[in-house]
C-alpha positions as CSV (number, residue, x, y, z in Angstrom):
1,M,-18.1,-39.6,-3.6
2,S,-18.0,-36.2,-2.1
3,D,-15.0,-34.7,-0.2
4,A,-14.7,-34.1,3.5
5,I,-16.8,-31.2,4.8
6,R,-15.7,-28.8,7.5
7,I,-18.2,-26.3,9.0
8,H,-16.3,-23.3,10.4
9,D,-19.2,-21.0,11.2
10,L,-21.2,-23.0,13.8
11,A,-21.2,-20.3,16.4
12,Q,-21.3,-17.3,14.0
13,P,-23.3,-18.5,11.0
14,E,-22.6,-17.0,7.6
15,L,-26.1,-17.2,6.0
16,S,-26.8,-17.9,2.4
17,E,-29.2,-15.7,0.4
18,A,-31.9,-18.4,0.6
19,Q,-31.5,-18.6,4.4
20,R,-31.7,-14.8,4.8
21,G,-34.8,-14.7,2.6
22,A,-36.5,-17.4,4.5
23,L,-35.8,-15.7,7.8
24,A,-37.0,-12.4,6.5
25,Y,-40.3,-14.1,5.3
26,G,-40.7,-15.6,8.8
27,D,-40.4,-12.2,10.4
28,T,-43.6,-11.1,8.5
29,L,-45.7,-13.9,10.1
30,H,-47.7,-14.1,13.3
31,I,-47.2,-17.5,14.8
32,E,-49.7,-18.6,17.5
33,L,-48.4,-21.5,19.6
34,S,-51.6,-22.5,21.5
35,R,-53.5,-25.7,22.0
36,D,-56.7,-24.3,20.8
37,S,-55.3,-23.0,17.5
38,I,-53.4,-26.2,16.8
39,L,-56.3,-28.5,17.4
40,Q,-58.7,-26.3,15.4
41,E,-56.3,-26.4,12.4
42,A,-56.1,-30.2,12.7
43,R,-59.9,-30.4,12.8
44,E,-60.3,-28.3,9.7
45,A,-57.7,-30.3,7.8
46,T,-59.3,-33.7,8.5
47,G,-63.0,-32.9,9.1
48,L,-62.8,-34.9,12.3
49,E,-63.5,-34.0,15.9
50,D,-62.6,-36.9,18.2
51,F,-59.0,-36.7,19.6
52,G,-59.7,-39.6,22.0
53,P,-58.4,-39.4,25.6
54,T,-57.6,-35.8,26.5
55,D,-54.6,-36.5,28.8
56,F,-52.4,-35.2,25.9
57,H,-53.7,-31.6,26.6
58,E,-51.2,-31.2,29.4
59,R,-48.3,-32.3,27.3
60,L,-49.3,-30.1,24.3
61,D,-49.8,-27.1,26.6
62,L,-46.3,-27.6,28.1
63,L,-44.7,-27.7,24.6
64,C,-46.6,-24.6,23.5
65,D,-45.7,-22.7,26.6
66,E,-42.0,-23.6,26.5
67,W,-41.5,-22.9,22.9
68,G,-43.8,-19.9,22.8
69,S,-41.8,-18.2,25.6
70,D,-38.4,-19.0,24.1
71,S,-37.2,-15.5,23.2
72,N,-34.2,-16.9,21.2
73,L,-36.5,-18.6,18.7
74,V,-36.9,-16.8,15.4
75,N,-40.3,-16.9,13.7
76,L,-39.2,-19.4,11.1
77,G,-38.2,-21.8,13.9
78,R,-41.5,-21.2,15.7
79,L,-43.4,-21.9,12.5
80,S,-41.6,-25.2,12.0
81,L,-42.4,-26.3,15.5
82,R,-46.0,-25.3,15.2
83,N,-46.3,-27.2,11.9
84,K,-45.0,-30.3,13.7
85,L,-47.5,-30.0,16.4
86,V,-50.3,-29.6,13.9
87,Q,-49.1,-32.6,12.0
88,H,-49.2,-34.7,15.3
89,A,-52.7,-33.4,16.1
90,R,-53.9,-34.2,12.6
91,S,-52.5,-37.7,12.8
92,R,-54.1,-38.2,16.3
93,L,-57.5,-37.5,14.8
94,L,-57.0,-39.9,11.9
95,I,-55.6,-42.6,14.2
96,Q,-58.6,-42.2,16.6
97,D,-61.0,-42.3,13.6
98,V,-59.6,-45.5,12.1
99,L,-59.6,-47.3,15.5
100,T,-63.2,-46.2,16.1
101,R,-64.3,-47.6,12.8
102,H,-62.2,-50.7,12.9
103,P,-61.8,-51.8,16.6
104,E,-60.6,-55.2,15.3
105,I,-57.2,-53.5,14.7
106,H,-56.5,-53.8,18.5
107,A,-56.3,-57.6,18.0
108,V,-53.5,-57.4,15.4
109,E,-50.3,-58.8,16.8
110,I,-46.8,-57.3,16.5
111,K,-44.8,-60.5,16.5
112,A,-41.2,-60.9,17.4
113,P,-39.9,-57.5,16.2
114,I,-36.1,-56.9,15.9
115,I,-35.4,-53.6,17.8
116,V,-32.2,-51.6,17.7
117,A,-31.4,-49.5,20.7
118,G,-28.3,-47.3,20.8
119,L,-26.9,-43.8,21.1
120,P,-27.8,-41.4,18.3
121,R,-25.0,-41.2,15.7
122,S,-23.7,-44.7,16.8
123,G,-24.6,-46.7,13.7
124,T,-28.2,-47.3,14.5
125,T,-29.4,-45.6,11.4
126,H,-27.2,-47.6,9.1
127,L,-28.1,-50.8,10.9
128,L,-31.8,-50.2,10.6
129,N,-31.7,-49.2,7.0
130,L,-29.5,-52.2,6.2
131,M,-31.9,-54.7,7.8
132,A,-34.8,-52.9,6.2
133,A,-33.4,-53.9,2.8
134,D,-34.4,-57.5,3.7
135,S,-37.7,-58.0,2.0
136,R,-38.8,-60.4,4.8
137,L,-38.9,-57.5,7.3
138,R,-41.3,-54.5,7.5
139,A,-39.8,-51.2,8.3
140,L,-41.1,-47.6,8.7
141,P,-40.1,-45.1,5.9
142,L,-40.0,-41.5,6.9
143,W,-43.0,-40.5,4.8
144,E,-45.2,-43.0,6.5
145,S,-43.9,-42.2,10.0
146,Y,-45.0,-38.6,9.5
147,E,-48.5,-39.5,8.3
148,P,-49.3,-43.1,9.3
149,V,-53.0,-42.8,8.3
150,P,-54.1,-41.1,5.0
151,L,-56.4,-38.1,5.1
152,P,-60.1,-38.8,4.5
153,G,-60.8,-39.5,0.9
154,E,-57.1,-39.6,0.1
155,A,-55.6,-42.8,-1.3
156,P,-52.6,-43.7,-3.4
157,L,-52.9,-42.3,-6.9
158,D,-53.4,-44.6,-9.9
159,S,-49.7,-44.7,-10.4
160,G,-49.3,-46.1,-6.9
161,F,-47.7,-42.8,-5.7
162,D,-49.0,-41.8,-2.3
163,P,-49.7,-38.1,-1.7
164,R,-48.2,-38.5,1.7
165,Y,-44.9,-39.4,0.0
166,Q,-45.0,-36.2,-2.1
167,R,-45.6,-34.0,0.9
168,C,-42.6,-35.6,2.6
169,E,-40.5,-35.1,-0.5
170,D,-41.5,-31.4,-0.7
171,T,-40.5,-30.9,2.9
172,W,-37.1,-32.6,2.2
173,Q,-36.4,-30.4,-0.8
174,M,-37.2,-27.3,1.3
175,M,-35.0,-28.6,4.2
176,Q,-32.1,-29.1,1.8
177,S,-32.4,-25.6,0.3
178,L,-32.2,-24.1,3.8
179,S,-29.7,-26.6,5.3
180,P,-27.7,-28.0,2.4
181,L,-25.3,-30.0,4.6
182,L,-28.0,-31.9,6.3
183,A,-27.8,-34.9,3.9
184,A,-24.2,-35.4,4.9
185,M,-25.2,-35.6,8.6
186,H,-28.6,-37.2,8.6
187,P,-30.6,-37.8,5.4
188,M,-34.3,-37.2,5.7
189,N,-35.6,-38.2,2.3
190,P,-39.0,-39.9,2.1
191,D,-37.6,-43.4,1.6
192,H,-35.2,-43.1,4.5
193,I,-36.1,-45.7,7.2
194,H,-37.1,-43.7,10.3
195,E,-37.5,-44.3,14.0
196,E,-40.8,-45.6,15.3
197,L,-40.5,-42.9,18.0
198,E,-42.2,-40.6,15.5
199,L,-45.4,-42.7,16.1
200,M,-45.5,-41.4,19.6
201,G,-45.8,-37.9,18.2
202,P,-49.6,-38.0,17.9
203,D,-49.7,-38.8,21.6
204,F,-47.5,-35.8,22.2
205,A,-44.8,-37.9,23.8
206,S,-41.1,-39.0,23.6
207,Y,-37.8,-37.3,23.8
208,N,-38.0,-36.4,20.2
209,Y,-39.1,-32.9,21.1
210,E,-35.7,-32.2,22.6
211,W,-34.2,-32.7,19.2
212,L,-36.6,-30.2,17.6
213,S,-35.8,-27.3,19.9
214,V,-34.3,-26.3,23.2
215,S,-36.7,-28.0,25.7
216,P,-35.4,-28.5,29.2
217,R,-38.8,-28.3,30.8
218,W,-40.1,-31.0,28.4
219,R,-37.1,-33.2,29.3
220,D,-37.9,-32.9,33.0
221,H,-41.5,-33.8,32.4
222,Y,-40.4,-36.8,30.3
223,Y,-38.0,-37.9,33.0
224,A,-40.7,-37.8,35.6
225,T,-43.3,-39.7,33.6
226,D,-43.9,-43.4,33.0
227,Q,-43.4,-43.9,29.3
228,T,-45.3,-47.2,29.1
229,P,-48.6,-45.7,27.9
230,H,-46.8,-43.9,25.1
231,Y,-45.0,-47.1,24.0
232,E,-48.4,-48.8,24.0
233,Y,-49.7,-46.0,21.8
234,M,-46.8,-46.5,19.4
235,K,-47.5,-50.2,19.3
236,T,-51.1,-49.5,18.4
237,V,-50.0,-47.4,15.5
238,L,-47.8,-50.2,14.3
239,K,-50.9,-52.4,14.4
240,I,-52.7,-49.9,12.2
241,L,-49.9,-49.9,9.7
242,T,-49.8,-53.7,9.7
243,W,-53.6,-53.8,9.2
244,Q,-53.5,-51.2,6.4
245,D,-51.0,-53.5,4.7
246,G,-53.7,-56.2,4.6
247,D,-52.3,-58.4,7.3
248,T,-55.3,-58.4,9.5
249,S,-53.8,-60.7,12.2
250,G,-50.1,-59.6,12.1
251,A,-49.0,-63.2,11.5
252,S,-47.3,-62.3,8.2
253,T,-45.4,-59.2,9.3
254,R,-42.2,-58.9,11.2
255,W,-41.1,-55.4,12.1
256,V,-37.5,-54.0,12.3
257,L,-37.4,-50.9,14.5
258,K,-34.9,-48.6,16.2
259,C,-34.6,-45.6,18.5
260,P,-31.9,-44.1,20.8
261,Q,-34.6,-43.3,23.4
262,H,-35.0,-47.1,24.0
263,L,-31.6,-47.0,25.8
264,E,-33.2,-45.3,28.8
265,Q,-36.5,-47.2,28.5
266,L,-35.3,-50.8,28.2
267,P,-37.7,-52.2,30.9
268,V,-40.6,-50.4,29.3
269,L,-39.5,-51.5,25.8
270,Q,-39.3,-55.1,27.0
271,S,-42.6,-55.1,28.7
272,V,-44.4,-53.7,25.6
273,F,-42.5,-55.9,23.1
274,A,-42.0,-59.0,25.2
275,D,-40.9,-61.3,22.4
276,A,-38.6,-58.9,20.6
277,T,-34.9,-59.4,19.8
278,F,-32.8,-56.5,20.9
279,A,-29.6,-55.2,19.3
280,V,-27.8,-52.6,21.5
281,T,-25.2,-50.6,19.7
282,H,-22.2,-49.0,21.4
283,R,-19.8,-46.2,20.4
284,D,-17.4,-43.8,21.9
285,P,-19.9,-41.3,23.5
286,V,-17.5,-38.4,22.9
287,S,-17.8,-39.0,19.1
288,V,-21.6,-39.2,19.6
289,V,-21.8,-35.9,21.5
290,Q,-19.7,-34.0,19.0
291,S,-21.6,-35.3,16.1
292,A,-25.0,-34.6,17.6
293,A,-24.0,-31.1,18.8
294,T,-22.6,-30.2,15.5
295,M,-25.7,-31.3,13.6
296,L,-28.0,-29.4,16.0
297,A,-25.8,-26.3,15.9
298,Y,-25.8,-26.3,12.2
299,G,-29.6,-26.5,12.1
300,Q,-30.1,-23.7,14.6
301,R,-28.8,-21.1,12.2
302,I,-32.4,-21.0,10.7
303,S,-34.3,-21.4,13.9
304,R,-32.5,-19.3,16.6
305,K,-31.2,-15.8,16.9
306,Q,-28.0,-17.0,18.5
307,V,-26.3,-20.4,18.4
308,D,-25.0,-21.2,21.9
309,V,-22.5,-23.9,21.2
310,R,-21.4,-24.2,24.9
311,D,-25.0,-24.8,25.9
312,L,-25.5,-27.4,23.2
313,I,-22.4,-29.4,24.2
314,Q,-23.4,-29.2,27.9
315,Y,-27.0,-30.2,27.3
316,W,-26.3,-33.2,25.0
317,T,-23.4,-34.4,27.2
318,D,-25.9,-34.5,30.1
319,R,-28.5,-36.3,27.9
320,V,-26.0,-38.9,26.7
321,V,-24.9,-39.5,30.2
322,H,-28.5,-40.1,31.2
323,L,-29.1,-42.5,28.3
324,L,-25.9,-44.5,29.1
325,Q,-26.5,-44.6,32.9
326,A,-29.9,-46.2,32.2
327,C,-28.3,-48.6,29.7
328,V,-25.6,-49.7,32.1
329,L,-28.3,-50.2,34.8
330,D,-30.8,-52.1,32.7
331,R,-28.9,-53.9,29.9
332,A,-28.6,-57.1,31.9
333,S,-32.4,-57.3,32.1
334,L,-32.7,-58.1,28.4
335,P,-32.8,-61.9,27.8
336,D,-29.4,-63.3,26.7
337,E,-31.0,-65.5,24.1
338,R,-32.7,-62.6,22.4
339,S,-30.2,-59.7,22.8
340,I,-26.8,-58.8,21.4
341,D,-24.3,-55.9,21.9
342,V,-23.1,-54.3,18.7
343,P,-19.8,-52.4,19.1
344,F,-19.5,-49.7,16.5
345,Q,-16.0,-50.6,15.3
346,E,-17.0,-54.3,14.7
347,F,-20.1,-53.2,12.9
348,M,-18.3,-50.8,10.6
349,A,-15.6,-53.4,9.9
350,D,-18.1,-56.0,8.7
351,D,-21.7,-54.9,8.7
352,L,-23.0,-58.0,7.0
353,A,-21.4,-60.3,9.5
354,M,-22.9,-58.3,12.4
355,V,-26.4,-58.5,10.8
356,A,-26.0,-62.3,10.5
357,R,-25.2,-62.4,14.2
358,I,-28.4,-60.4,15.0
359,Y,-30.4,-62.7,12.7
360,A,-29.1,-65.7,14.6
361,K,-30.4,-64.2,17.9
362,A,-33.7,-63.5,16.1
363,D,-34.0,-67.0,14.7
364,L,-34.1,-65.5,11.2
365,P,-31.9,-67.4,8.6
366,M,-29.5,-65.4,6.4
367,T,-30.6,-66.7,3.1
368,A,-28.9,-66.2,-0.3
369,Q,-31.7,-63.8,-1.2
370,S,-31.5,-61.8,2.0
371,S,-27.7,-61.6,1.7
372,A,-28.0,-60.3,-1.9
373,E,-30.6,-57.7,-0.8
374,L,-28.4,-56.4,2.0
375,Q,-25.3,-56.3,-0.3
376,A,-27.3,-54.4,-2.9
377,F,-28.2,-51.8,-0.3
378,I,-24.5,-51.4,0.7
379,D,-23.5,-51.0,-2.9
380,E,-26.2,-48.4,-3.5
381,H,-25.5,-46.4,-0.3
382,P,-21.7,-46.1,0.2
383,R,-20.6,-44.3,3.3
384,G,-19.9,-40.7,2.8
385,K,-22.2,-40.6,-0.3
386,H,-23.2,-37.0,0.5
387,G,-19.8,-36.1,1.9
388,S,-18.3,-36.6,5.3
389,I,-18.4,-34.0,8.1
390,V,-15.1,-33.3,9.8
391,Y,-15.7,-32.6,13.5
392,N,-13.6,-30.7,16.0
393,L,-14.6,-30.4,19.6
394,R,-11.7,-28.1,20.6
395,E,-12.2,-25.6,17.8
396,D,-16.0,-25.7,17.6
397,F,-17.0,-26.1,21.2
398,G,-14.0,-25.3,23.3
399,V,-14.0,-28.7,24.9
400,E,-11.1,-31.1,25.4
401,P,-12.1,-34.7,24.4
402,S,-10.3,-36.2,27.3
403,A,-12.1,-34.0,29.8
404,L,-15.5,-34.9,28.2
405,R,-14.6,-38.6,28.1
406,A,-14.0,-38.6,31.9
407,R,-17.8,-38.2,32.4
408,F,-18.3,-41.6,30.7
409,D,-15.8,-43.7,32.7
410,F,-18.8,-45.7,34.0
411,Y,-19.7,-46.7,30.5
412,F,-16.2,-47.6,29.3
413,D,-15.9,-49.8,32.4
414,R,-19.0,-51.8,31.4
415,F,-18.7,-52.1,27.6
416,P,-15.8,-52.7,25.2
417,V,-16.0,-49.4,23.4
418,A,-13.1,-48.1,21.3
419,V,-11.9,-44.5,21.8
420,E,-12.3,-42.5,18.6
421,V,-11.7,-38.9,19.5
422,E,-8.3,-37.9,20.9
């Protein structure tokens, strides 16, 4: 197991040779962030024309304008963002195509999913990946979340190896070469179980774009917009995946899902997945903010000219406040018989016992086989496998933990959350 890792150069990055070379290459490119160029590239990649309803144009235009006018973005960062938008446009064409050719997909049911909602960096990833090890549950690996529908004429190779998997692996290897500490903070290898939020990408929706780049205008648009249609779109893509598995009714598939965004969308989540079981994780938000801000600051060394650590800590403190205020307001609306709170310290102390409690709420027995599968995952994925990041709010962000924690008194008053950062 690797040692503790301390990043001392968040605000003043000391770039590696590979990072300097990548940034220099980016400087030679002309990156066009426009709706027309992005949609045209998606058409050429798929040979398809029908994007379905055009309401997404407004959202895509907003992203292109906000990111295109960001003078602190370097070309490499702008290229990465454009590639993401092209990926979403390409998937939108493929999704629309398969739904047009197979309208029966709309009748597929997504039955009684188990959905994890909780702050980023609060144990949601470990909880999701742990339950995904249970062979009775269907989860969403990263490679499939990026490309839920294959390109025309593209199918798994004779070996069973999917070309989409290889593209995701290639991206992961490139990310590691440019951001080698990423694996210690948030692994993004193809087999990693990912958030279903990614399936809203082809609808150009969700708060995920805030994680990709500085996007306050997008945040304000997201706040002001009913997210129900985008959750319905995501559910439709889950139906496609279920149908592609060969389960044409959905009767044989039970999904396990998770996303932090759900915390501020609990009424929408419940309306779209009315028979779901909900597990809501809780952790000291100060620990969450310092972890998220550190990860984002580290990533910005290859996407932005200057890393503004003060802006990052302010922005993500505000975002976590918003997430938790909504959770405090709406948590009681979830049905007691199908919801459970998951305190981080209890989950870390005995993760298998916590999963058993979630399963009890979901009416899913913990069998000998499922217990063995979960234990095998724990044995194969020890905590800190890629090293453990050492965080320091005072040194890295100039913030006193006690002062930051005062903004979350309303949350500590509502839930039994242990203080982690002194």
